[in-house]
C-alpha positions in Angstrom: 112.5 136.1 159.2 109.4 138.3 158.9 107.8 139.4 162.1 104.6 137.6 163.1 101.3 139.5 163.3 99.7 140.6 166.6 96.9 138.0 166.7 95.8 136.1 169.9 94.7 132.5 170.2 96.2 129.1 170.7 96.0 128.0 167.1 97.7 131.0 165.8 100.4 130.8 168.5 101.1 127.2 167.6 101.3 127.9 163.9 103.5 131.0 164.6 105.9 128.5 166.3 106.3 126.8 162.9 106.7 130.1 161.0 110.4 129.5 160.2 109.6 126.0 158.7 106.7 127.4 156.7 108.7 130.2 155.4 111.6 127.9 154.4 109.1 125.7 152.6 107.4 128.6 150.8 110.8 130.0 149.7 111.9 126.7 148.4 108.8 126.5 146.3 109.4 130.0 145.1 112.9 129.2 144.0 111.7 126.2 142.0 108.6 127.4 140.1 106.6 125.1 137.8 103.8 126.0 135.5 100.4 124.2 135.0 100.5 120.4 134.8 104.3 120.4 135.2 104.3 120.7 139.0 106.2 117.4 139.5 108.8 118.7 142.0 106.2 120.9 143.7 103.8 118.0 144.1 106.5 115.7 145.4 107.5 118.3 148.0 103.9 118.7 149.1 103.4 114.9 149.4 106.6 114.6 151.4 105.5 117.4 153.7 102.0 115.9 154.3 103.5 112.5 155.2 105.9 114.2 157.7 102.9 116.1 159.2 101.2 112.8 159.9 98.3 113.1 157.3 96.4 109.8 157.1 96.3 109.5 153.3 98.3 111.1 150.6 97.3 110.6 147.0 99.2 112.0 144.0 98.6 112.3 140.2 95.0 113.5 140.6 94.2 115.9 137.7 97.6 114.9 136.3 99.8 116.6 138.9 97.5 117.3 141.8 97.9 116.1 145.4 95.2 115.2 147.9 95.6 114.5 151.6 93.0 113.2 154.1 93.0 113.8 157.9 90.5 112.0 160.0 89.1 113.7 163.1 89.3 112.0 166.5 85.8 112.8 167.7 82.9 110.5 166.8 80.2 111.6 164.4 76.6 110.5 165.2 75.5 110.1 161.6 77.3 110.0 158.2 80.9 111.1 158.4 81.0 114.8 157.4 83.9 116.2 155.4 85.3 119.5 154.3 87.6 120.4 151.4 90.4 123.0 151.6 92.1 124.0 148.4 95.4 125.6 147.5 96.9 126.1 144.0 100.4 124.9 143.1 101.5 126.5 139.8 103.6 129.5 138.9 103.6 131.8 135.9 105.7 132.1 132.7 107.3 135.4 133.8 110.9 136.5 134.4 111.4 137.5 138.0 113.0 140.9 138.7 113.5 140.4 142.5 117.0 139.9 143.9 116.1 138.0 147.1 118.0 134.9 148.0 115.0 132.7 147.1 114.3 134.2 143.7 113.4 131.9 140.9 116.2 129.5 139.7 114.3 128.8 136.5 114.6 131.3 133.7 111.2 132.7 132.5 109.2 131.2 135.4 108.2 132.7 138.7 105.7 132.5 141.5 104.2 135.9 140.7 100.7 135.2 142.2 101.6 133.7 145.6 100.5 130.1 145.0 103.7 129.1 146.8 102.3 130.9 149.8 98.9 129.3 149.5 100.5 125.9 149.3 102.7 126.5 152.4 99.6 127.7 154.3 97.7 124.6 153.6 100.6 122.5 154.6 100.7 124.4 157.8 97.0 123.7 158.4 97.7 120.0 157.7 100.3 120.0 160.5 97.9 121.7 162.9 94.9 119.5 162.1 96.9 116.3 162.1 98.4 117.2 165.5 95.1 118.4 167.1 92.3 116.2 165.8 89.5 117.8 167.9 86.9 117.5 165.1 84.4 115.0 163.9 84.8 114.0 160.2 87.4 114.2 157.4 89.5 117.1 156.2 90.4 116.8 152.5 93.4 118.8 151.6 93.3 119.7 147.8 96.6 120.8 146.2 95.5 121.8 142.7 97.6 122.2 139.6 97.2 124.5 136.7 95.2 127.4 138.1 96.8 130.0 135.8 94.8 129.3 132.6 95.0 125.5 132.6 91.7 124.8 134.4 93.4 122.5 136.9 90.3 122.5 139.1 88.2 121.1 136.3 90.9 118.5 135.6 90.8 117.3 139.1 87.0 117.2 139.1 87.0 115.3 135.8 89.5 112.9 137.3 87.0 112.0 140.0 88.1 114.3 142.8 84.8 114.6 144.6 83.7 111.0 143.9 86.9 109.7 145.5 87.0 112.3 148.2 83.4 113.4 148.9 83.1 116.7 150.7 80.2 118.6 152.0 81.8 122.0 151.4 85.0 123.5 150.0 87.0 126.6 150.7 89.9 128.5 149.1 91.8 131.7 149.7 94.0 134.1 147.7 96.5 136.6 149.0 95.6 140.2 148.2 98.2 143.0 148.1 95.4 145.6 148.3 94.5 144.6 151.8 96.8 145.1 154.9 98.4 142.0 156.4 96.2 140.7 159.1 92.9 141.6 157.3 90.5 139.2 155.6 88.0 140.1 152.9 85.1 138.5 151.2 81.4 138.9 150.4 78.3 136.7 150.1 78.1 136.6 146.3 80.4 137.0 143.3 84.1 137.3 144.1 85.7 136.8 140.7 84.3 137.2 137.2 83.8 134.7 134.4 86.7 135.0 131.9 85.9 134.4 128.2 88.2 134.9 125.2 86.9 136.4 122.0 88.3 136.2 118.5 86.9 138.2 115.6 88.0 137.5 112.0 87.2 140.2 109.3 87.5 139.3 105.6 87.5 142.1 103.1 89.2 142.6 99.7 92.9 143.6 99.5 94.1 146.3 97.3 96.4 149.3 96.8 96.4 152.0 99.5 96.2 154.7 96.7 93.0 153.1 95.3 90.9 152.3 98.4 87.6 152.4 96.5 88.7 149.2 94.7 89.2 147.4 98.0 87.1 146.5 101.0 89.3 147.6 103.9 89.2 145.2 106.9 91.2 147.6 109.0 88.5 150.2 108.7 85.9 147.6 109.6 87.9 146.5 112.6 88.1 150.1 113.8 84.3 150.4 113.7 83.8 147.1 115.4 86.1 148.2 118.2 84.2 151.4 118.7 80.8 149.7 118.5 81.7 147.0 120.9 82.1 149.6 123.6 78.3 150.2 123.5 77.5 146.6 124.5 78.0 147.3 128.3 76.9 151.0 128.4 73.8 150.6 126.3 72.6 147.0 127.0 73.4 146.5 130.7 71.8 148.0 133.8 74.2 150.4 135.5 73.7 148.3 138.6 75.3 145.2 136.9 78.9 144.8 135.8 80.7 143.5 132.7 83.8 144.3 130.7 84.4 143.9 127.0 88.0 144.6 126.0 89.5 144.1 122.5 93.2 144.0 123.3 95.0 143.1 120.1 94.7 143.5 116.4 96.6 141.8 113.6 96.3 143.0 110.0 98.7 143.4 107.0 102.4 143.8 107.1 104.1 146.8 108.8 106.5 147.0 105.9 103.7 147.1 103.3 102.7 150.6 104.0 100.6 151.0 100.8 98.9 147.6 100.8 95.3 147.2 102.1 95.2 143.7 103.6 92.6 141.1 102.9 92.0 140.1 106.5 92.1 141.6 110.0 91.8 139.7 113.3 90.9 141.0 116.8 91.2 139.3 120.1 90.1 140.2 123.6 88.2 139.2 126.7 84.7 139.4 128.2 84.3 139.5 132.0 80.9 138.9 133.6 79.4 137.8 136.9 76.0 136.5 135.8 75.2 133.8 133.2 72.4 135.9 131.6 74.7 138.8 131.1 77.4 136.5 129.6 74.8 135.1 127.2 73.5 138.5 126.2 77.0 139.8 125.4 77.9 136.7 123.4 74.7 137.0 121.3 74.7 140.7 120.7 78.5 140.9 120.0 78.0 138.2 117.3 75.2 140.2 115.7 77.2 143.5 116.0 80.3 142.0 114.3 78.3 140.6 111.4 76.2 143.7 110.8 79.0 146.2 111.0 81.1 144.2 108.6 78.1 143.8 106.2 77.6 147.6 106.2 81.1 147.9 104.6 80.6 145.0 102.2 82.9 142.8 104.3 82.2 139.6 106.3 83.1 138.9 109.9 82.7 136.1 112.4 83.0 135.9 116.2 84.5 132.9 117.9 83.4 133.1 121.6 85.4 130.8 123.9 84.0 130.4 127.4 86.8 130.0 129.9 86.5 130.1 133.7 83.0 130.6 135.1 82.3 133.3 137.8 83.5 132.5 141.3 80.4 133.0 143.4 80.3 132.4 147.2 77.5 130.5 148.8 76.1 133.0 151.4 75.9 130.5 154.2 79.5 129.4 153.8 80.7 133.0 153.2 79.2 133.8 156.6 81.1 130.8 158.1 84.4 132.2 156.7 83.6 135.7 158.2 82.8 134.1 161.6 86.1 132.2 161.6 88.0 135.3 160.5 86.4 137.4 163.3 87.4 134.8 165.9 91.0 135.1 164.7 91.6 138.7 163.8 88.6 140.6 165.3 85.7 142.4 163.8 87.7 145.5 162.7 90.0 143.4 160.5 87.3 141.6 158.5 85.9 143.2 155.4 82.6 141.3 154.8 81.5 143.4 151.8 84.7 143.3 149.7 84.2 144.4 146.1 84.4 141.6 143.6 87.3 141.5 141.1 87.1 141.3 137.3 89.9 138.7 137.4 89.1 135.1 137.1 89.8 132.0 139.3 89.2 128.3 138.4 88.1 127.5 142.0 84.8 128.5 140.4 84.6 125.0 138.9 84.6 123.5 142.4 82.0 126.0 143.6 79.8 124.8 140.7 79.9 121.3 142.2 80.1 121.9 145.9 78.9 124.8 148.1 81.7 126.8 149.7 83.4 130.2 149.7 86.5 132.0 148.5 88.2 134.7 150.5 91.1 137.2 150.4 94.0 137.3 152.8 95.6 140.7 153.1 99.4 140.8 152.8 100.3 144.5 152.3 102.6 146.1 154.9 100.3 148.4 156.9 103.1 150.9 157.3 103.8 151.2 153.6 102.0 153.7 151.3 98.7 152.4 149.9 99.3 150.7 146.5 103.0 150.5 146.9 103.2 146.7 147.2 103.7 145.1 143.8 100.4 143.5 142.7 99.8 140.0 141.5 101.5 138.9 138.3 104.1 141.6 138.6 107.8 140.6 138.1 108.5 142.4 141.4 105.9 140.6 143.4 106.7 138.4 146.3 104.6 136.7 148.9 104.6 138.2 152.5 105.7 135.4 154.7 104.4 137.2 157.8 100.9 136.0 156.9 101.7 132.3 156.5 100.6 131.4 160.1 97.3 133.4 159.7 96.4 131.7 156.4 97.1 128.3 157.9 95.0 129.2 161.0 92.1 130.3 158.7 92.2 127.0 156.9 92.4 125.0 160.2 89.6 127.1 161.7 87.3 126.6 158.7 87.9 122.8 159.0 87.1 122.8 162.7 84.1 125.0 162.2 82.7 122.8 159.4 83.3 119.6 161.4 82.3 120.8 164.9 80.3 118.1 166.7 76.6 118.8 166.8 
């Protein structure tokens, strides 16, 4: 068993008393990973755990494989019943695990390489705490979401009537962060994660013999110029005070065995990451013009297919401050980073924050005694969740619910 953290308070103490059960639950999920919209066993284990915790309502099959639990507070509310949503993600990644721990993945090619097993276990821990100590006025809605890793499971739950069936006034989520020491919590009052878009560029030229390039229109040459020109989009169109990334990550053209054949077509694919909608729109428009004009200059044609993916994850300032207040009450001022730099990664909790106000925060999990950067990062085949932070994450979820539903 991992050692518990040095954190005072009754809630953390109670949850630390359940650390062995939370750890066993988390490791069971880790050993049986399931990818997006296939979380049948995972969802069943969560539903079973919620019922054992004494949650008032347990609903399954929301957004295909999502689970929702409801806990009603014991204190009266003078007006309309308030409610708060707490969200954890369920799914794993299509990745072969390289750890040799006893709880390593039993499914070939699948592993919990992002810590969603830990997020789920922490929300189950919060459910146990809140169902046992209902000193709040209103409803806590526990949202166990499928398909975060590229499947837009948050949107699937919303489209399936999540917030119509379970209205909430605000919603919160966390993610473990190997770059922060265990016991630390980080966030900011604005963008936390970028919008993630996929781009595909198709270049059509005229094939020919490599010894007679003047008779062909070389799409590989055009692709090279587009790759270079695309790097000017951020540096020459965006203020240095703003942020964006344009990365062309793969190219496909011709046949490696046909060393003297100029192909007819080349294709590029990559990603665009932005925090603001106007920057996203600017890059989409100017990249389309750039692709067409560069190709035309060589006598070729080219088209851009721009696929918008997850939107930016942007914290509401009021609710971000609420998270910081709860964090300070648990771990103290020195362990709360309230101006954490945003990440260019993406997160589909963004869809929920487009519908409801709320906030997303980081829970540190790195061993403070280990050299900085030595912990395997998210999506690494050597990654594993740090079970020592399970009680703290559960306490943060429970504290946010109580803070949101405190009697006036």
